[in-house]
N, C-alpha and C positions, 0 to 999 in steps of 0.2 A: 465513553462519550460518543454519541452518535454524530457523525459528520453530515452536515447538510450538503446537498449537491450544489455546486457552484453555478452561478447564473451563466447563461450563454454569453460569450465574449461580445462586447460591443465596441464599435469604432466611432469616436467623436471627432468630427472634422470642424476646424475653425478656419474660416477663410476671410481675408480682409486686407487692411492696409498696415501701416507701420505700428499702429496700436496693438494689433494682433501679432505682427511680426516680432517686434520688441527684441531685435538683435538675435533672432533664432539661428542665423548662420554662424554666430559666435558661440553657440551653445552645443556641446557635444551631443546632447539629447534632442536637439532641434526644436525645443519647446519655447525658447526665448526666455525673457526674464520679467514677463508681465502677467496679465490675468490668465492667459492660457496655462502657464506654469502653475499658478496657484490652483487652477482647476485640476490639472494633471496630478498635483500632489493630493488633492482631495480624493480623487478617484483611486490613486495608488493605495490610500488608506481604507477607503470604503467600498471600492469595487476593483480589486486588483486585477481582474481579468479584462478590464477595459483598456483600450488603446486610445490615446489622445494625440491627434495630428494637427500641427500648426502649419497652415498654408497662407499666412499673412505675408505680404510683400510691401515694403516701404514705398510710399508714393502712389500706391494704386488708387484708381477710381473705379466706379462700378463698371465702366466699359472694360477695364483691364480684367476684372473678375469674369466678365462674360467671355473674354477671349481665352481664358485658361480654365474655364469651369469644368470641362471634361477631365483634363489631366489632374487638376488639383482638387477636385471634389468628387465628381460622379464616378470616375475610374477607381477611386479608393473604396467604393462600396460602403459608404458610411451608414451608420444606424441612427445618428443624430448629426444635424448640420447647423452650424451657427454662422451667420453672415453679419459682419460688422464693417460697414463701409459707408462713405458719404461725406465725411468732412473734407477730403481732398477735392471733391467735386465742387465745393464752395471755396475753400481756402486757396486753391491754385488759381481760381478766377481772380482773386484779389492780388496774389503775389506773383503770378506768372502770366496773367492774361488768358488763361485757359478756361474760358467760360463753358459750363455745361448747362444746357437748357433744362428746364423742368421736364419737358417732353422727352428729351433724350435720356435723362436720368430715369424716368419712369419706365421707358421702353427697355432699357438695359437691365434694370432691377427686375422687371416683370419676366424677362427672358430667364433669369436664374431660377425664379420660382416655377415658371412653366416647365423648365427642364427637370427640376426636382419632382414636380407633380407627375410628369410623364414617365420618368424612369424609376422613381422610388415613391410610389403612391402611399400615403399614410405615414411617411417618414416624419418624425418630429423635427421641426425647423424653428430656430430661434433667430429673430432679427433684433440686433442691438441698435438702438437709436444713437446716432452720432451726437456729439455735444461740442460746444465751445465754452470755455470759462473766460469770463470778462476780465482778463488781466490788464488790458489796456483798451483805449478807445478803438483801435483798429479791430481787435477781436470782437468787441461789443457790436461793431458795425456789420459783422457777419450774420447776425441773427435773422434779418429779414429773409435772406436767401436760404439759410440753413433751415429755418422753420418750414419753408415750403417743401424742402426735400424730406424733412421729418414727417410732414403730413402725408406725403406720397408713400413713405414706408409704412406708416400706420394703416393707410387705406389698403395697400397691397397685403399687409399682414392679415387684415380682416377678410379680404377677398379670398385669400388662399388658406386661411385657417392656421397661419403661423403665429407663434407666440412672440410677444414684444417684450424685450428687455428695455425698460423705460428709464434711460439715464437722465432724462429731464427730471423725473420724480426723484431719482437718486440725488441729484444736485440740490434740489429743494431741501431734502432731508439733511444733506451735508452742511448746508448753510445754517440750518437750525441748531446743529450741535457745535458750531463754531469754526467750521472750515472756511477758508478764504479761497478765491479763485486760484491763487498761486499754489495753495497746498493741495489742490486737486490736480492741476495741470500747470506747471510753472510757466510754460510758453503759451498756455491757453488751449492747447490741442492735445499734447501727449501727456497721458496721466503720470503723476508721480507714483511712488510705491503705494501711498495711501489711496490714490485714485484707482490704481489697478485692483487693490483689495476691494474697493467698493463695487467695481465692475464685476469681479468674480462673485462677490456675495449676492449681487442683484441677479446674476445668471443662475446661481444655485436656487434662489428663491423662486424664480420663474420655472426652472426645470423641475423643481419639486412639485409644482402644480400639474405637470404633464406626466411625471413618472413617480409614482408613490413608492417605488423601491429605492429611490435615491436617498442617501443620508443627508438630512438637512444640516445647514451650518449651525453651529452653536451660537 
């Protein structure tokens, strides 16, 4: 049997808040127990030379990512970067009085993409749109502000040529097959096991359009 040469090792960095973090400090592998682990398991099977790094930190907003972007992203010399942030920029405004203006949100998110463009031109970048599931009236009330933040991410993605992982569309599909808000995110923000699976599947679908060597999900 002729052995094919292995692909060059790639490093996938995922940076974000608690949804990415998902208790990674309690995991000996540092992957956490959410969508990042599901993707790491995918690559372990289909691209075993790949390295998956989780740099989510619970409670982070986009400003926090800006402050640690060198150490937790650029210095890792990633080959693919995924940014998943934004819900705390809205949620904490309601629960802690920590309001983040649309202008500040855009400036800080733009900084991340500017740094990637300057230091790693042509790097595949995936932007995951944050979501809130309407488990109660409070969470339903977040949409006005969250929708503006999502629009900013969409516009920046288009400007910088980054791919969008559209969780708004994922939720619409989830409702159509019988999911409820609580079955996706019991508290409206943090995905359930099923929610994390849907995030991972959506990521793979988008990444498959960028990199035709990736094994698509079944």
